[in-house]
C-alpha positions as CSV (number, residue, x, y, z in Angstrom):
1,X,51.8,103.9,96.6
2,X,54.9,105.7,96.4
3,X,58.4,103.7,95.4
4,X,61.2,103.1,97.4
5,X,64.6,102.9,95.6
6,X,67.5,100.8,96.4
7,X,71.0,100.9,94.7
8,X,73.2,98.0,95.9
9,X,76.8,98.2,94.8
10,X,75.9,100.1,91.4
11,X,79.2,100.7,89.0
12,X,79.5,102.2,85.8
13,X,82.8,101.7,84.2
14,X,84.1,102.9,80.6
15,X,87.3,102.0,79.0
16,X,90.3,104.9,79.6
17,X,90.4,107.5,77.0
18,X,93.6,108.5,75.0
19,X,95.2,105.0,76.3
20,X,96.5,102.3,73.6
21,X,96.0,98.7,73.9
22,X,92.9,98.9,76.3
23,X,95.0,99.6,79.6
24,X,92.9,101.4,82.1
25,X,88.9,102.1,82.8
26,X,87.2,104.9,84.0
27,X,84.8,104.8,87.2
28,X,82.1,107.1,86.3
29,X,80.0,105.4,89.6
30,X,82.0,102.7,91.7
31,X,80.1,101.0,94.0
32,X,77.4,103.2,95.4
33,X,75.2,101.3,97.5
34,X,72.1,103.9,98.5
35,X,68.6,103.7,99.6
36,X,65.6,106.5,98.5
37,X,62.5,106.4,101.2
38,X,59.4,106.1,99.0
39,X,57.9,109.3,98.7
40,X,61.6,111.4,99.6
41,X,62.9,114.0,97.2
42,X,66.4,112.5,97.1
43,X,69.6,114.9,95.9
44,X,72.6,113.9,94.2
45,X,74.5,116.4,94.8
46,X,78.4,117.4,93.3
47,X,80.8,118.7,91.1
48,X,81.2,118.3,87.4
49,X,82.7,114.9,86.7
50,X,81.6,113.4,90.4
51,X,79.1,110.5,88.6
52,X,75.6,112.1,89.8
53,X,74.3,112.3,86.0
54,X,75.5,108.7,85.2
55,X,73.8,107.2,88.3
56,X,70.3,109.3,87.7
57,X,70.5,108.0,83.6
58,X,71.1,104.3,85.1
59,X,68.1,104.6,87.6
60,X,66.3,105.9,84.3
61,X,67.6,103.1,82.1
62,X,69.2,105.2,80.1
63,X,72.3,103.6,80.8
64,X,72.8,100.0,81.6
65,X,75.4,99.0,84.9
66,X,78.6,97.6,84.9
67,X,77.6,95.8,88.2
68,X,74.9,96.2,91.0
69,X,71.5,95.9,91.2
70,X,68.6,98.6,91.1
71,X,65.2,97.9,92.9
72,X,61.7,99.7,92.5
73,X,60.0,98.4,96.0
74,X,61.4,94.9,95.9
75,X,61.4,94.7,91.6
76,X,64.7,93.9,90.1
77,X,64.9,97.0,87.0
78,X,68.4,97.0,86.5
79,X,68.2,95.7,83.1
80,X,64.7,96.7,82.3
81,X,64.3,98.9,79.5
82,X,63.9,102.7,80.1
83,X,60.4,102.6,78.8
84,X,59.5,99.9,81.0
85,X,60.1,101.6,84.1
86,X,57.3,103.8,84.6
87,X,59.5,106.8,85.1
88,X,59.2,110.7,84.5
89,X,62.3,112.9,83.3
90,X,62.6,116.4,83.2
91,X,66.1,117.6,81.4
92,X,67.8,120.5,81.7
93,X,66.6,121.7,78.5
94,X,63.3,121.5,78.4
95,X,63.2,119.4,75.3
96,X,59.6,120.4,74.1
97,X,58.3,120.2,70.7
98,X,58.4,123.5,69.0
99,X,55.3,122.5,66.5
100,X,52.9,121.7,69.3
101,X,51.0,123.2,71.6
102,X,51.6,123.3,74.9
103,X,48.8,120.3,75.9
104,X,49.9,118.3,72.9
105,X,53.5,118.4,74.1
106,X,52.0,117.2,77.7
107,X,49.9,114.6,76.4
108,X,52.5,113.1,73.6
109,X,53.6,110.7,76.6
110,X,50.0,109.3,76.8
111,X,49.8,109.1,73.0
112,X,52.4,106.9,72.9
113,X,50.8,104.4,75.7
114,X,48.0,104.4,73.8
115,X,45.5,106.3,75.9
116,X,42.2,107.3,74.5
117,X,42.0,110.5,72.9
118,X,39.4,112.2,75.6
119,X,41.2,110.8,78.8
120,X,44.7,111.9,77.4
121,X,43.3,115.7,77.0
122,X,41.6,115.5,80.4
123,X,44.6,113.7,82.2
124,X,46.8,116.9,80.3
125,X,44.9,119.6,81.7
126,X,45.1,118.0,84.9
127,X,49.1,118.1,84.9
128,X,49.0,121.4,83.4
129,X,47.0,122.7,86.4
130,X,48.9,121.4,88.7
131,X,52.0,123.4,87.4
132,X,49.6,126.0,87.1
133,X,50.1,126.4,83.0
134,X,46.7,125.6,82.1
135,X,45.9,128.9,81.2
136,X,48.7,128.8,78.2
137,X,47.9,125.5,77.1
138,X,47.1,126.0,73.5
139,X,50.0,128.1,73.2
140,X,53.4,127.3,71.3
141,X,56.9,126.8,73.3
142,X,58.2,129.7,71.7
143,X,55.7,132.0,73.0
144,X,56.5,131.1,77.1
145,X,59.1,132.2,79.3
146,X,62.1,129.8,80.4
147,X,60.0,129.2,84.0
148,X,57.0,128.5,82.0
149,X,59.2,125.7,79.7
150,X,60.4,124.0,82.8
151,X,56.7,123.8,84.2
152,X,55.4,122.5,80.9
153,X,58.4,119.8,81.0
154,X,57.3,118.9,84.7
155,X,53.7,118.5,83.6
156,X,54.8,116.5,80.6
157,X,56.4,114.1,83.0
158,X,53.8,114.1,85.7
159,X,50.7,113.1,83.1
160,X,52.6,110.0,82.9
161,X,51.5,108.9,86.7
162,X,55.2,108.0,87.0
163,X,56.1,105.6,89.7
164,X,59.8,107.5,90.3
165,X,60.5,111.6,88.7
166,X,64.1,112.4,88.0
167,X,65.3,116.1,87.6
168,X,68.4,116.5,86.1
169,X,69.8,119.9,86.7
170,X,66.2,121.6,85.8
171,X,66.9,124.8,87.0
172,X,70.3,125.7,85.5
173,X,69.0,127.4,82.6
174,X,66.8,129.9,84.6
175,X,68.0,133.1,85.9
176,X,68.3,133.3,89.7
177,X,64.9,134.9,90.6
178,X,63.5,132.2,88.3
179,X,65.3,129.2,90.1
180,X,63.7,130.6,93.6
181,X,60.5,130.4,92.1
182,X,60.4,126.9,91.0
183,X,62.5,125.2,93.9
184,X,59.4,126.0,95.8
185,X,57.3,124.6,92.8
186,X,59.1,121.5,92.5
187,X,59.1,121.1,96.3
188,X,55.3,121.8,96.2
189,X,54.7,119.2,93.7
190,X,56.6,116.6,95.0
191,X,54.9,117.1,98.4
192,X,51.7,117.2,97.2
193,X,51.7,114.3,94.9
194,X,53.9,111.7,97.1
195,X,56.0,110.8,93.7
196,X,59.6,109.1,94.8
197,X,62.3,111.9,93.4
198,X,65.5,112.0,92.3
199,X,67.4,115.4,91.9
200,X,70.8,115.9,90.0
201,X,72.1,119.4,90.6
202,X,75.7,121.0,91.7
203,X,73.8,123.8,93.5
204,X,74.0,123.3,97.2
205,X,71.6,126.2,98.2
206,X,68.9,124.0,95.4
207,X,69.8,120.7,97.9
208,X,70.1,122.5,101.1
209,X,66.5,124.6,100.8
210,X,64.4,121.3,98.8
211,X,66.1,118.3,99.8
212,X,64.3,115.7,102.4
213,X,67.9,113.4,101.7
214,X,71.2,114.6,100.1
215,X,74.2,112.0,98.7
216,X,77.2,113.9,98.4
217,X,78.9,112.4,95.4
218,X,82.9,113.3,94.6
219,X,84.8,110.7,92.0
220,X,82.2,108.2,91.4
221,X,81.6,107.7,95.4
222,X,79.6,109.2,98.2
223,X,81.3,111.4,100.2
224,X,78.4,111.7,102.6
225,X,74.7,110.9,103.1
226,X,72.3,112.5,105.5
227,X,69.6,115.4,106.3
228,X,70.2,119.0,104.7
229,X,70.8,120.0,108.3
230,X,73.0,117.6,109.5
231,X,75.5,117.7,106.5
232,X,76.0,121.1,106.6
233,X,76.6,121.5,110.6
234,X,78.5,118.2,111.0
235,X,80.2,117.4,107.5
236,X,82.5,114.0,107.6
237,X,84.9,115.1,105.5
238,X,87.0,118.0,104.6
239,X,85.5,117.9,100.7
240,X,82.1,117.7,102.1
241,X,82.5,120.7,104.5
242,X,84.3,122.7,101.6
243,X,81.5,122.0,99.0
244,X,78.7,122.8,101.2
245,X,79.3,126.0,101.5
246,X,82.0,128.6,103.0
247,X,84.1,127.1,105.8
248,X,87.5,127.4,107.7
249,X,89.8,125.1,108.0
250,X,91.6,124.9,111.1
251,X,94.5,122.8,112.0
252,X,95.2,121.6,115.5
253,X,96.4,119.0,117.8
254,X,93.9,116.6,120.6
255,X,95.4,117.0,124.2
256,X,92.5,115.8,125.8
257,X,88.7,114.0,125.4
258,X,87.0,113.9,128.5
259,X,82.9,113.9,129.1
260,X,82.3,114.4,126.0
261,X,84.4,117.4,124.9
262,X,87.9,117.1,123.0
263,X,90.5,119.8,123.9
264,X,92.5,121.5,120.7
265,X,95.6,123.2,120.9
266,X,95.9,125.4,117.2
267,X,98.3,127.9,116.5
268,X,95.2,130.8,116.8
269,X,95.0,129.1,120.7
270,X,92.9,126.8,122.4
271,X,90.1,125.0,121.4
272,X,86.6,122.7,122.8
273,X,84.8,120.8,120.2
274,X,81.8,118.5,121.2
275,X,81.4,118.0,117.2
276,X,82.8,114.9,116.3
277,X,82.6,111.2,116.2
278,X,82.2,110.0,119.2
279,X,81.7,106.4,118.8
280,X,85.3,106.5,117.0
281,X,86.8,109.8,118.6
282,X,90.0,111.1,117.3
283,X,93.4,109.8,119.1
284,X,95.7,112.4,120.3
285,X,97.6,113.5,117.5
286,X,96.8,115.9,114.4
287,X,93.3,116.9,113.0
288,X,91.1,119.4,110.8
289,X,88.4,121.4,112.3
290,X,86.0,123.4,110.3
291,X,84.3,126.1,111.7
292,X,81.7,128.3,109.1
293,X,82.1,131.9,109.2
294,X,78.9,132.4,110.3
295,X,79.8,130.4,113.5
296,X,82.6,132.6,114.4
297,X,81.2,135.8,116.3
298,X,82.9,139.1,117.6
299,X,82.8,138.9,121.7
300,X,84.6,140.3,124.6
301,X,86.8,137.5,125.2
302,X,85.1,135.4,128.2
303,X,82.7,133.3,125.5
304,X,84.1,129.7,124.8
305,X,87.3,129.5,122.5
306,X,88.4,132.9,122.5
307,X,90.8,134.0,119.5
308,X,92.3,137.1,119.3
309,X,93.2,138.4,115.6
310,X,93.1,142.1,113.8
311,X,91.0,142.5,110.9
312,X,92.6,143.0,107.2
313,X,89.5,143.4,105.3
314,X,85.8,144.3,105.5
315,X,83.2,143.7,102.9
316,X,79.7,145.5,103.4
317,X,76.7,143.7,101.7
318,X,73.7,145.4,103.7
319,X,72.2,142.7,106.1
320,X,75.9,141.4,106.8
321,X,79.5,142.3,106.5
322,X,82.3,139.7,105.6
323,X,85.4,140.3,107.4
324,X,88.9,138.6,106.8
325,X,90.9,138.3,110.6
326,X,94.4,137.5,110.8
327,X,95.0,135.4,114.0
328,X,97.7,134.5,115.7
329,X,100.0,131.8,114.2
330,X,99.3,133.6,110.8
331,X,95.9,131.7,110.3
332,X,92.9,133.4,108.4
333,X,89.5,133.2,109.1
334,X,86.5,134.7,107.2
335,X,83.7,135.7,109.4
336,X,80.1,136.7,109.0
337,X,78.6,139.7,111.0
338,X,74.5,139.8,110.4
339,X,73.1,143.5,110.9
340,X,76.8,145.2,111.6
341,X,77.1,148.5,114.0
342,X,79.8,149.6,111.6
343,X,80.5,149.5,108.0
344,X,84.3,149.0,107.9
345,X,86.4,147.2,110.9
346,X,89.5,147.4,108.9
347,X,93.0,147.0,111.0
348,X,90.4,146.4,114.3
349,X,91.8,144.4,116.8
350,X,89.1,142.0,117.8
351,X,88.0,139.1,119.5
352,X,86.2,135.8,118.0
353,X,84.7,133.4,120.2
354,X,82.7,129.8,118.6
355,X,80.2,127.4,120.1
356,X,82.2,124.0,120.9
357,X,79.0,122.7,119.2
358,X,80.4,124.5,115.9
359,X,83.8,123.3,115.9
360,X,83.2,120.3,113.5
361,X,86.6,117.8,113.8
362,X,86.8,115.9,110.3
363,X,87.1,112.1,109.8
364,X,89.9,112.8,107.2
């Protein structure tokens, strides 16, 4: 049976560095609550220093919290030693013993658990097969590529049959091609084993392409939790919109709200939005809208939300062209044009349009 994780009002505070007399604290993690469903591949995503690794290490038992609780299913493991939690950890560095063979590295955790030798070898080979590394069982780590070493690290974490698998930026040391390959492998393993997995990264593409659920962290707090598509298409704040890929921010004034649509007036022209919090719609006044570059289309001017402008710059990228367009009111936006019919639109006068469902009115 898979394990759910419940985190209740969890905090980790440290004394502030450089102060005299003990004044002030640093809140690495501050009053975080969330639930990770059993069997999910759950991502903790955010910039450096946001608290994601601290949170992961509290789940692992390497760091004790200042306040709050951690539950595996209904079992309180908040202050339980790390070796009693039955978690598997995969680090950014592969942390393999160089003098041991691949098989010995994978079996090491079973030796610590006093598993009989015959069973150790059988389970270690089974784990290596799961990550497709069994042909390399008798090699030393220095005879393997970076991607192969990371697969061995995964096998070592899986061989103990953990209730929870914890991954701390496991792909950051790999080149781009290997990262793509390992994303697929980790997703496959999590699906096949059904192990609840918590994965820390600052890489938005990694999170969007792999996760069941994502928690975006900012300064020790959760900025937003949701499914990848929901977070990308419906960010709740400027921080989340900006962190999860490229976007354009348009300042606008709310001028009306009827039939589930907001009417807005921006310096670039009038806009209509259906992408806002319908339970708490913004009152008349200033708001910030997020519009993704791929949501802006070059049009004839007859569509919804037509905005006129001049192309200042074009970068041709093969499958698409990236344009910088200056709209009315000196508002500049970036747009992505897929399969562009011309390679350079610089100095062209164009009209852009955007679907009302892609004009996201942010909460802050």
